[in-house]
N, C-alpha and C positions, 0 to 999 in steps of 0.2 A: 210092648208084651212081658208080662211079669209073670214069671212063677218060680216056687217052691218045687223041692224035693230030697227030703230029708232034712241033714243040714247045709245045703245048699240053694244058694237065690242066684235067681237067674234075671236080669232083665236085656230084652232085644228090643233096638232101636236100630229100624230101617229108613232107609231114606237113597233116593237116585241122587248122586252126585253131581254137582253142576259144578263151570268153569268157580264162582263165588265160594265154592267149597273149599280151594283148595287154599295148604296155606290154614288152614281153619283148624280150632284148637278144640277135640272134643273131651270133656271132664263127665267120669262117673262117681259117683256119690253113694259106700255103704255105711248104713249107721241103724243102731238098734237101741233098744231102752237101756243098754250097756254103757254106750258108746257116750264118752262125753265129747270127744271133737271126730266128726266123720272120718272114715277112711277115703284118700280120694287115688285116682286112676286117668290118667291124663297120656292123649295121643294125635298127633300134629299130622293133619291127609294131607299128600300130595296127591292132586288131582292132574290127567294127563287133559290138556281137548286143545282142539287144533282152533286155529282161529274163523272166526265165522266170517268172514269177508275181508279183500283185501282194495285198496283205495289206491287209483293211478293220479296223478295230479304233474298239470304240463300243460302248454298253450296248444290249442284245439287248430291253428292255423300258423302256418311256413311258409318262406319261401325259399324256391331252390337256391344249393346253399349254403342255406342256415344250419346251421349246427342246434338244434332242441335238446333241450333238457325237461328231465322224467325222472318221477322221482313216484314209487312203490311201497307202501305201509301197510303191514300186515296190521289187525285187531289183534287186541291182545290173544298168549297162549303159550302153554305150557308142554314140553319146553320150549324153546325158542323155533320159530318157525325160521325155514329156509325159502331165500328169494329167488324163481327163477327168471327171465327175461327172454321174450320173445318178439321182435324187430323188424320186421318186413318179411317175414316168415323165416328169419335168422335166429337160433338160438345165441343168446351173447353168453359167451365165456367168463368168467372171469372177474364176474360183476359183486363189487364189493358191495356188504354192507354192516346195518350195525343196529346193533339192540340197545334197549332200553327197559325199565322197570314198570310195568305199568301201574299204578294207582289201584288201577279193578282188578290188579295180581295177575301175571303171568307175563309176558315178555311180548313188546311189542318189535319188531325189525321193521327196517328202513332202508332204503336201496336208492341210491342216485346209477344215473346213467346218463351219455349224451347220445343222440343219434342226427345222419347228419342228412341231409336230404337232398335226394339225387331228381335228377331229370331224369322226364318222361312218367313220371305219373303222377298220379291225382290226387292218392290219398297213403298215408303211411299206416300201418295196422302196428298197432305194441299190445301184447300179451303179456301181463304179469302173474306168474303166478306162486300163490302163496304153498308150502311143504311142510307139515307138521311129519317129518320121518317115521318115529314110534307110534302114531298113529295111523301115517297110509292114507293121511286126507289134503284134499288137494281144492283150494279154492282161486277161481280166474275174476279178473276183469280186463279188460281190452277199454284199450282208449284209441281212436282216429285221430291221426293229425291232418288237416287237408291241406294239399300242396298247389301254392296259389301262383299261378302263372298269369301276364298282362294279356289281352287282348287282343288282336291284330287289330292296324288302323280301321277306322271307317272306312267305306268306300261307296259316292253318294253317284245314285245311276238316275238317268230317267230326263237327264237335261244337259246338255253340252253348252258350256258360255258360250258367249258370241249369238246364239240362237235367238229368235226374236219369239214371244210371248205374244200374241193379243190378248188386252186389256175384257175380260170377259170370257173367256178360255179357263178348263181346268188344268192345272200341271200336275203333274206328282211327282213325287219327289222318293226314291227309294233308297235308305242309310243300311249298311251291315257291315258286321264285324264278325270276326268268326274265330273260334278258338277262346283258353282263355277257362281260366280256374277261379273264383265262376266264371259264367259269360258274359258280356257285356251289360251295363248298363248305357242304353243312348238314350241322348234327351236331342230334341232342336231348339236351334235358336234362330229368329230371324232380328238381322241387325241386334245381336246382345241382347236381347228379348226369348224368357223359356216361352215354346209352346208347344201343343198338343200335337200326337199322332199314334200312329196304331203300330200297336208294337206286335211281334210273332217272335216266336221262335222255336229252334229244331234243338237237336241233341248237340249240335257242334257249333251253331250260328245263333244270332238276333239279329232282327230287323225291326226298323221304324218306318213306316209310312206317310211322307206328309200329302193331304191335295191344300192343294191350293186353287181358290179362283183370282184370278190374275187381276189387279188394279192398279192405279198408279202410285198405291206406295211401295207395289214391286219391282220398280223401276231401278235400276242399283242396287237394291238390296242385299244385304249376305243372311246369305245362309245356310247355317253352320252346326255338323253335327259332331257331339260329343258321344264320343264310349270312354268308361270306366270301371273299373274293377281296385277288388281287394288291392291288387296288387300295382294298381298305377298311384303313382304317387301324383300324376298331371295325367288330363285329362286328352285321349287323344284325338284328332279332329281333321273335318274335312271344311272346305266350303266354297256354296260355290256362289257365284253373284249373278242374277237375272237381267235381262235387258224385255222391257214388258213397253209395247209399240201401245200407244193411250191415243185418243183426239182429244182440243180439246173443250172443255163442259162450256166456255161461255168467250162473246167475244162482245165489245162494246167500243162505241165510236163517243167521242167526246167535240167539240168545236169550240176552237179558239179565230175569233170574241165569241162570246154566250151569245152577243147580237150581234145581226150583220144590217150592215147598212148599206145602200148602193156605192159602187166602185172603193168597198171593201174589198182588201183578200180575205181572204176565207182559208184556214186550213181545217182539215180534216182528222181525226189521227183513230187509228182502228186499232185494236188490242186484245189479243187472245189470250186466255189462261195456257198455261202450259201444257206442252204435249211431246208426244215423241213418235219421230221423227217433231221439229220443228212445224211449225202449221206454212202454210202460203198463202197470204195473204191480200184478194183481189178485190178489184173497187170495182163496180158498178151501179150506171147510172139511169137510172126510168129502163130500167130491164139490159142495158147495152153497156159491156165494160167498157173499163175506162183507163186507154194504156197508159203505165205504169211514167212517171217521169222521172 
């Protein structure tokens, strides 16, 4: 916007100040046909601006008793921003901070604190405020630390060890683990081989139901339920050993010697396949029971 009035010349430059204009140098030059060298005037700007955001860094998970390191950093601001911490709803007093010059202009403020993880809480909420006192502006960031707890040991119900399960019948086993943060992950194993189950969860517990069609391979089989989460180094478990009754699948007879002749003693052998309980073998001749020798 240039204008003249008599001997006066005026040029007005209007702009909206931004953070990038802080410490910018503006120069005005004046000359006419009589000037050998333009006359110059300069001004260095000071722009006040608040940080656009703050950033919290630190772990998102911790165990009870852990000391959690946390850091909050501001975006560039002028003048230096102040940092205020709120941890678990409590204002942290006398938190130290440091300030460095930003390559983008202004200052970056950083503050480091530690927070202890107390029992009986599922999470720890951390809030960082970045304050520019001269501009009365405030930016906020929130960080949540989930507190890890191990679950309770799993409990298997639906079968009492020593009870007899008939082969071909349906047997259900239910494994339940309560508590923990996060809730436990449950896995079933048959003789150390992982098997599928039906998982159900509530707010405070998780269950895994196993449905078995009992057969010969289940006799003396070890069914183990394991529970683990982020707070367990070694899975918690319970084991049940099943007892299944089953009949023999086959029975065979062989003769010695294979060729029989008059007055030759013959021996008959009867063998049954495995069974539980052990099979009782009886001999019959032409439909008449043969007494045991």
